[in-house]
N, C-alpha and C positions, 0 to 999 in steps of 0.2 A: 282584643279577645273579650268575649263576654261569657259570663258564667250563669248557670241556673242557680236558683236558691238551694236546690238539693246539693249541687257541687260546693257552694259556699259553706253550707253547714257540715260538709264532710271534710273540709280543709283542717289540717293541723295549724297551729299558730304560725309557724314559719311560712307555710304556703299562703296563708291568709295575708300576712304582712307583705310577702312578696307580690301578691296580687293587688293589694289595696293600700300599700304604704304611701303611695303618691297621691291618694285622694286628698289628704291634708298636706298642702304644699311643703315639701321637704321636711315633713314631721311624721315619720312612721310611728312614733309613740302613740298617736291617736288611733291608728289601726290596731296596735297592740292592745290598747285598753278596750276598744270596741269589740275585739274578738272575745274578750272575757264575758261580754253581755249576751253572747249567742247561746243556743241556736236561735235563728231568726225565722219567724213565721211568714214574714212578708218583706219585700224589698224596703218598704217604709220603715220596718223595724230595724233593718240594717242602717239606714240613714239616721234614724233616731239614736242608735247606739254610737255612731260617730259623734253626733251632737252631744250626747250625754258624756262621752269620754272627754270632749273639749270643755263642756260646761263644769264638770267636776274637777278639772285639773287646777293646780295652784295658779294663781294669777300670773306668776312669772312664766309658767309654761304657756299660758294663753297669750301673753305678750310676745313670746318667742314665735308662736304660731302666726300671729298677726304679722310680725316683722319678717317672716319667711316669705310672705307674698310679695310679688314684684309690683312696682309702680305700673299703673295702667298707661300703656303707650309710652313707657319710659325707655331709657337708653339700654337697659338690659334686654328688653323685648326686641329692640332694633338689632341688637348684637346676637340675638338668638340664645341668650343665656338664661332663659326661664324654662320652667317645666313644660313638657309637651302639652299637657292639658291646658295650662295657662295660655300658651301660644295659640292653640286652636280656639279657645274661648275668645281671646282678644281679636283674633282674625275674624271670627264669626260676627263680632260687633263692629267690624270695619276699622279697628284700631291700628291695623297694619297698612291702611290706605289713607292716612290723614294728609291734609294739605300742610304746607309749612306753617301756616297760621294756626291750624288746629293743633299741630304738634307742639308749637310754642305755648299755646294755651294749656294743654295737658301738663307740660313740664312746669309751667308757672304754678298751676293749681296743685300739682303733686308736691312741689317744694313748699308752698304755703301750708299745705295740710301737714306734711311731715314736721315742719318747723313748729306748728301749733300743738300737734298731738304726739310726736315722737315715733310714729309708725305710718306705714303707707295707707292711702285711701283704699278701702276694700269695698268692692261692688261686684256682685254676682252678675257678670255681663251677659250670660247666655240669654238670648232673646231680646236683648236691649240694643239700642242704636248708640252711636257715638254722641248724638245730640242728647239722648236721655241720660247718658252717663255724665256728660258735662253739666246738664241741668241739675243733677243730684249733688255735684261737688259744692256749689256755692252755699246752699242752706246748711249742709253738714259742717262747713267751716265755722258756723256759728254755734254749734253744739258745745256743751261742756265736755271736758275730757272723759268723764265717766259715761256720759250719754254716748259719746262716739266710740269708746271702748266696747260698750254693749252692742252698738250697731255694727261694729266690725265683726263681732262674734256671730251676730244674726246673719250677716252676709256670708260669712264662712260656712255656716250651717246650710245655707242655700247652695253654696258651691259644692259641699259634700253631696247633697241630694242630687244635683245635676250630674256630677261625676259618677255617682253610683248608679244612676239611671242609665248611663252609657255603658257601664261595666256589668250590670246584673240584669238578666232578662226578667221581664214581668211574667209571672205565670199566666198561662192561657186560660186556666180554669181556677177559680177561687178554691182554695183548700187542697189543690193537687200537690202542693209542696210539703204538706205536713208529714 
């Protein structure tokens, strides 16, 4: 289902969280905080509100949000135990059609990354290929923990934007949503 910006701005908090609670992987608190930043003049303002809600949260909440994301091409994805949006995004990047060797490479990199940083590798996969995703893994393994924590949050903000673009219609005329 998609919503117009007018519909979004008319939602009460409960309806908003029901509609957008899964934008932040298994973390409806982000939608709750984003709601407080409305009304929204544009779809970008809505995406920015989700990012601001995440960015201003305590570090423990940010870490919980990062850890709520599944491994890319991991066992949970194979078992169908990830959020529908994650499943669709990973499938769009070809991560549901890996060769045995590619799957083993993803698992090894996921494990090395989690061992180093204590949370899963986050990459906004929409529009990316499995080759591009694998190429991003190696250099990020050499980042400092603080650099990688910040990069994970940047990637999550991109995921918010992609997911909200799928859920909220862009206005056909600038200023028609005011």
